[in-house]
N, C-alpha and C positions, 0 to 999 in steps of 0.2 A: 504494500500500500504506500509506504514511504517513497519508494522509487517512482511509482505511478504519479503521485502528487508532485514530485520534483520535475518529472518530465512534462506534466501538464503546465506547471508554473513556467518552465522554460519555453514551451511552445507558445503560450499566451503572451508572455513578455516579449519574446522574439517577434511575434506577429505584430504587436503594438509598435515596437521600436523599429522594425525593418519594413513594415508594410503600411500600417495605419497612419502613423505620424508623418512619414515621407509623402504619402498620397495626399493627406490633408494639407501639408505644407506646400506642395507643388500646386495644388488647386488654389490655395490662398495667394501664392505668388502670382499665378496667372490672373485670378479674379481682380486683384488689386494692382496689377502691373508693378509688382515690387521688383527692385533691382536684383539681379542674380550675379554671381561671380563664378567664373569658370576658367581656372588655370590648371594645367596638367599637374603642377606641383601640389595644388590643393586637393586634386582628385586622388593622387597617390597618398598624400598624408591622411586624407579622410578615410580611404580604404584601409590603411594600416591601423588607424585609431579604432575603426569599427571592428576590425579583426582582433585587435588586442582586447577591446572591451568584451567581445564575445568569448574569447578564451578565459578572461578573468571571471566573467559571470558563470561559465560552466565549471571552472575549477572551484570557485566559491560554493556553488550549489552542491557539487560532489562532496566537498569537505563537510558541509553542513549535514548531509545525509549519512556519510560514513563515520565521521568523528563526533558529530553533534547528536546523532541518533534522532534526527528530525528532518524537516524540509525547510526551504525558504518560504513556504506558504504558511501564513499565520494560523491556518486550521490545524496543522500538525507541527507545532514549534519544536525546536531542538530541546533535548533534555540535558545536554552537556554544553558548556561554553567551549567554543572552538578557538584555540589559540595557536594552531599549527598551520604550516604552509603559508599561504598568502595572508592569513589572519594574524601572523606574527608581525606583519608590517603595516597593515591597515585594518580597521575594524569593519569597514563596509565595502568589501571588494565587489559585491554584486551591484550596489548602487554606483560605485565608481565605474564598473563595466557598462552599466546602462548609460551613464553620462558620456563615456567614451564612444559608445555606439551611436548615440544621438548626435554628438559633436562631429564624429567622423562622417556620418551620413549627411549632415548639413554641408560639410566641406566638399564631400564627393559630389553631391547634387548641386552645389552652388546655390542653396536655398536660404534666402533671408528669413523666411517664415520658420523654417526648421531650426535655424540658429536661435530665433526667439523662443521656440518651443523648448529647445535645450536649456535656455536660461530659466524657463519655467520649471523644468525638471530639476535643475540644481536647487532653486529656491524651495520647491516642494520637498525635495529630499532632505534639505537641512531642517525645515520645519517639522517634518515627520520624525526625523531622528531625534531632534531636540525635545519635542513635546510629547512624543509617544514611545518610540522604540527604546531609547536609552533609559527612560524611567522604568519601562516594563522589564528590561534586562537587569537593572539595578535591583528591582523587587524580586525577580526570579533567581538571580545568581548572587546577590548580596555583595560582600566584600571582594569576592573573586572578580566580579565585573568592575568594581570601582578601581581596583589595582590595574586591571587590563586597560580600562579607560584612561588612566593616568599615563600608562606606558606606551600606548599605541594610538597613533592619530587616526582620524575618521577615514579620510580618502587618500591623502597624499603621503606616501611612506617617507619616513626619515631615512635617508640613505646611510646615515651614520649607524643606524640600528641594524642594517644588513650585515655589517662586519661584526659589530659588537655581539649580536645574538646568534651568529652563525654557529651551528653545532650545539647550541644550548637547548636542552630539553625543558619543556614546561610541564 
């Protein structure tokens, strides 16, 4: 059941990020004659960011299932706090992946609207994390999460931590 929920979550999230948002954005760009930007370097960068975001989201989902004994879906939350793999360097790799996918898609498509939607995703993610998820995790995992929260950044990894924590088991 856990695997099924994770797969459903990834399919729905992927459809929203790769199909729904870009189609909506392109139709808004066309409807309102918004400027677009199209340079080969942006397309390459955008494709690379979207690919990196996809890998990040899949790895994060896998770790939540295997190590956390749950899913990314709030219906079947993780039972254990995951601090391994990418979670050693950032607390929210799935949201970081979603942001990279959206930003990469907006650069690849040259869509002004999708860039604005990406901004909305970033703001929504920060609000969700601050007002709901982090408080819920503090309640569920207590002091263990508070320590983790102090040591590990939300989205952008501290590169100094990569060397300092290398090989260190938690």
